[in-house]
C-alpha positions in Angstrom: -85.2 40.4 24.4 -87.4 38.9 27.1 -87.3 39.0 30.8 -89.1 37.2 33.6 -89.7 38.6 37.1 -89.3 35.4 39.1 -85.7 34.5 40.0 -83.9 37.8 40.3 -84.6 41.5 40.8 -86.0 43.2 37.6 -82.9 45.4 37.4 -80.6 42.3 37.2 -82.9 40.7 34.6 -82.8 43.8 32.5 -79.0 43.9 32.7 -78.9 40.2 31.8 -81.1 40.7 28.8 -79.1 43.7 27.4 -75.8 42.0 28.2 -76.9 38.8 26.3 -77.8 40.9 23.3 -74.4 42.5 23.3 -72.7 39.1 23.6 -74.7 37.5 20.8 -74.3 40.5 18.5 -77.8 41.8 18.6 -76.4 45.1 19.8 -73.3 46.2 18.0 -70.2 48.1 19.3 -70.9 51.8 19.1 -74.7 51.3 18.8 -76.8 53.8 20.8 -79.3 52.4 23.3 -82.6 54.1 22.8 -84.3 54.3 26.2 -87.9 54.4 25.1 -87.5 51.5 22.8 -85.8 49.3 25.5 -88.4 50.3 28.1 -91.2 49.2 25.8 -89.4 46.0 24.7 -88.5 44.9 28.2 -91.7 46.3 29.8 -89.9 48.2 32.5 -89.7 51.8 33.7 -86.9 54.3 33.1 -85.5 54.1 36.6 -85.1 50.3 36.4 -83.5 50.6 33.0 -81.1 53.3 34.2 -80.1 51.1 37.2 -79.3 48.3 34.7 -77.3 50.8 32.6 -75.1 51.6 35.6 -74.4 48.0 36.2 -73.5 47.4 32.6 -71.3 50.5 32.6 -69.3 49.1 35.5 -68.9 45.8 33.7 -67.6 47.6 30.6 -70.5 46.6 28.3 -71.8 50.1 27.7 -70.4 53.6 27.8 -72.4 56.5 29.1 -71.1 59.8 27.7 -72.5 63.2 28.9 -75.3 64.5 26.7 -75.0 61.5 24.3 -76.6 58.7 26.3 -75.5 55.1 26.5 -73.8 53.2 23.7 -72.4 49.7 23.4 -68.7 50.0 24.4 -66.1 49.9 21.6 -63.0 48.1 22.7 -60.0 48.3 20.3 -57.7 45.4 19.7 -54.8 47.4 21.2 -56.8 48.0 24.4 -57.7 44.3 24.5 -54.1 43.3 24.2 -53.2 45.6 27.1 -55.9 44.1 29.2 -54.7 40.6 28.5 -51.1 41.5 29.3 -52.2 42.8 32.8 -54.4 39.8 33.2 -51.5 37.4 32.6 -49.3 39.2 35.1 -51.9 39.1 37.9 -53.3 35.7 37.3 -50.0 33.9 36.9 -48.9 35.4 40.2 -52.2 34.2 41.8 -51.6 30.7 40.5 -48.0 30.6 41.8 -49.2 31.9 45.2 -52.0 29.4 45.3 -49.6 26.5 44.8 -47.3 27.8 47.5 -49.9 28.7 50.1 -53.2 27.0 49.2 -54.4 24.2 51.6 -55.7 20.9 50.5 -59.2 22.3 51.2 -58.4 25.2 48.8 -57.5 22.7 46.1 -60.7 20.8 46.7 -62.7 24.0 46.3 -60.8 24.9 43.1 -61.4 21.4 41.8 -65.2 21.8 42.4 -65.1 25.1 40.6 -63.3 23.5 37.6 -66.0 20.8 37.5 -68.7 23.6 37.3 -66.7 25.3 34.5 -66.6 22.0 32.6 -70.4 21.5 32.9 -71.1 25.1 31.8 -68.7 24.9 28.8 -70.4 21.7 27.7 -73.8 23.6 27.7 -72.6 25.9 24.9 -74.2 28.8 26.7 -71.8 31.7 27.0 -73.6 33.5 29.9 -73.5 30.3 31.9 -69.7 30.0 31.2 -69.1 33.5 32.4 -71.2 33.0 35.5 -69.3 30.0 36.8 -65.9 31.6 36.2 -66.7 33.9 39.2 -66.6 30.9 41.5 -63.4 29.7 40.0 -61.7 33.1 40.5 -63.1 33.4 44.0 -61.4 30.0 44.8 -58.2 30.9 43.1 -57.7 34.3 44.8 -58.8 33.0 48.2 -56.2 30.3 48.0 -53.5 32.8 46.9 -53.7 34.5 50.3 -53.1 37.9 48.9 -56.0 40.3 49.3 -54.3 43.2 47.5 -53.7 41.0 44.4 -57.4 40.0 44.5 -58.5 43.6 44.7 -56.3 44.6 41.8 -57.7 41.8 39.7 -61.2 42.9 40.5 -60.5 46.3 38.9 -59.8 44.5 35.7 -62.9 42.3 35.7 -65.3 44.7 33.9 -63.1 44.8 30.8 -62.3 41.1 31.0 -66.0 40.1 31.2 -66.7 41.2 27.7 -63.5 39.9 26.3 -64.2 36.5 27.9 -67.6 36.5 26.2 -65.9 37.3 22.8 -63.3 34.6 23.3 -65.8 31.9 24.5 -68.0 32.6 21.5 -65.2 31.5 19.2 -65.8 28.0 17.6 -64.0 25.3 19.6 -62.8 27.7 22.3 -64.9 26.5 25.2 -63.7 22.9 24.9 -60.1 23.9 24.5 -60.4 26.3 27.5 -61.6 23.5 29.8 -58.8 21.2 28.7 -56.3 24.0 29.4 -57.7 24.7 32.9 -57.7 21.0 33.8 -54.0 20.8 32.8 -53.3 23.7 35.1 -55.3 22.1 37.9 -53.2 18.9 37.5 -50.0 21.0 38.0 -51.5 22.8 41.0 -52.5 19.5 42.6 -48.9 18.3 42.0 -47.7 21.5 43.8 -45.7 22.6 40.7 -45.9 26.4 40.9 -43.7 27.1 37.9 -45.4 24.5 35.7 -48.9 25.7 36.7 -48.1 29.4 36.1 -46.5 28.6 32.7 -49.6 26.7 31.6 -51.8 29.4 32.8 -49.9 32.0 30.9 -50.4 29.9 27.7 -54.1 29.6 28.5 -54.5 33.4 28.7 -52.6 33.9 25.5 -54.8 31.4 23.7 -57.9 33.2 25.1 -56.5 36.5 23.8 -55.9 35.0 20.4 -59.5 33.8 20.3 -60.9 37.1 21.4 -58.8 39.1 18.9 -59.4 36.7 16.0 -55.7 35.6 15.9 -52.4 35.3 17.7 -51.3 38.1 20.0 -47.9 39.6 19.3 -46.1 37.4 21.8 -47.8 34.1 20.8 -46.2 31.4 18.9 -48.1 29.4 16.3 -48.2 26.4 18.7 -50.0 28.5 21.3 -52.9 29.4 19.0 -54.7 26.1 19.0 -58.1 27.3 19.8 
């Protein structure tokens, strides 16, 4: 792992470096993080490393147990399915509300965000893909006009972040994901709330299938195309 000290606070760079190692498999689920080793490898002090740990714990990448120290979080398939079920309920509602309430300016903002998603997915870099999704969801929830829905979705983001990384690391998934999102954008632009929400539900189930290495319980074979 390497960090630079130019573009972001050191704490963020440390968190980015550890997160990337977890995403690419360099750090395995359940693996203990050895403080002195990471401090030496990243050339940072303990306080900086512990600040990065707190950020990664909030995001769901590591678990800090009393008297045991930090370990890479283990997320079971059953927990992942539950997360995706809640995600589908929240995000499909957001899509429907966006179609019903979003202005033309909101659609333009969402279209810009989708274009950024497209460019990031073509890069093949999973961290870049995850970063641009933040702007996409900011645009989606802003256009939905429901702050409570946005706040509830935010509570789920820490668990979703790692699952998205797993899904987008699957062969062919980034390209398929962009295609699915663009189809939803077409339905949103056409002001087809039911059609957009239905396609978004399919998108989430395909993402779940990729993250879990196969179809979820409620997927059909047709839905597992990526």
